[in-house]
N, C-alpha and C positions, 0 to 999 in steps of 0.2 A: 504494500500500500504506500502510495506516494501522495503527499499533500503538497500542493504548490501554491505559493502566495506571491503576488507581484506587488511592486511598489506602485505601479500604475493602477488607476481606477478600473473596475470591471467594465465600465462603459467606454473606456479608451480603446476603441476597436483596433486601431493601428498597433498599439502595444500588445493587446491580447492576441491579435492575429500572429504576431511574432512568436509569442509563447506557444500558441497552438502548433506553429510550424516546428519549433524546437521539440515539442512533445512528440510530434509525428516522426521526426528524424530519429529521436531517441528510441521510439518503438521499433523502427526499422532496424536499428543496430541491435536491439535486444532480440528481435525475431530471427536475425541471422544466427545467433548463438543458441537460441531457444525457440525453435519453430513452434507455431501454435499459440504463442503468447498473445494475449489480447489486451487492449487498453479500454477500460470503461471510464468515462468521464462524466462529471456533473459540475455545475457551478454557474453562477450568474454570467460570467464572461462568455461562455459558450452560447448562451441564449441571446445575449446582447449582439454578438457577432452574427448569429443566424437572423435575428430580427432586422438588423441593419441591411444584410444581404437581401432579405425578402422585401423590405420596404423599397430599396432601390430598384429591384426587379418590378415590383408593382407600379411604382411611379413611371418607369420606362414603358411598361406595357399599356397602362392607362393613357399616358400621353400620346403614344403612337396611335393607339386605336381611336382615341377621340379626335386627334388631328386629321387622320385619314377620313373618319366618318364625317366630320364637319366639312372638309373639302369636297367630298362626294355629294353631300346634301346641297351645298352651295352651287356646285356645278349643275346638279339636276334642277334645282328650283330657280336659280338666278342666272346661271349660264355665263357668268362673267368672272374672270380671274381678279379684276380690280376690286370687286366687292369682297372677295376672300381676303385680299391684302388689307382692306379697310377694316374688316371684322377682326383680323388678328392684331391690329394695332393696340387695342386696349389690353389684350392678353399679353402681348410682348412687353408693354409698359408695366403691367402688373407683375409679371414674373421678374422682369429686370429690376423694378423698384423693390420688390420683396427680397430678392437676393442681395441687392446693394444694402438695403436696410439691415438685414441680418448680419451681413459682413461688417457693417459699421458698428453694430451694437455688440456683436460677439465675434469670436475668432472662427466660427464655423457655422454652417447651416445644418440644423438638426434634421434627421430623417423624418421625424414626425411633422416638421414644418413643411418639408417637401410633399409628404403624403397629403396633408390637409390642404396645402396650397393647390395641389393638382386637382383635388375635388372641387375647389372653388373656381377653377378656370372656366367651367361651364357658365358660371354666373356672368363673367365678363363677356363671354360670347353671346349670351342670351340678350343682353342689352343691345349689342350691335346688330344681332339678327332682327330684333324687334324694329329697330330703326330702318334697316335695309328692306324689310318686308313692306313697311309703309312707303318707302321711297319708290318701290316698284308697283305699288297699288295703282290701279287705273284712275282713281279719283284724285291722286296727288298732283299738285301743280308745280311747286318749286321746292327745292330742298329746304329752304328757310321755312316755308309753310308747314312742311312735314315735321321738321324739328320742333316748331312751335306747338304743333298738335300733339306730338309724342312726348315732349319734354316733361310734363307733369307726371306721367306714368313712369318714365325712366328715373326721374328724381325720387319718386316714392319708393321704387324698387331699390335704387342705390342706397337711399336713406335707411330703409329697413335692414338691408344687408350690413351697413356700417354699424347700426345699433346692435344687431345680433352679434357681430364680431367684437364689438366693444364689451358686450355682456360676457362673451366667451373669454375675452382677455382678463376680465376681473376674476374669473374662476380659476 
């Protein structure tokens, strides 16, 4: 039985990944002399490394699937690449602003932040889609008139989202 303790936090995935690599190398060396030797492990660090790996994979999968889906829907319903670019502007600004904000406040962007932020990307797209739909509506006259007509609903939606996130921040 071997108990291993590190100076680094169990949540320091870079340090803990190094420890896991050393343990795996040690096991290989022991197995050369004693075939059939197994290594059973437990501990917070193993779960933290697995959670980080799974979160990154989830964020990547959701981001790719939602981006491809949104582009396909826009091509089917609106048929213009320009509208896709306009719709992704708030998303790009939100992601960029979030990463910059996290980087300025902390030394790293936490996996939970990425997971939660990815779920909120749809909100930014919804506002833009709402506006684009009204711009393409047959009764629309000018972009300024459409924006004036849609602005109250967009502001209400944005306001309730901000209030909800502020409440979440307090918890």
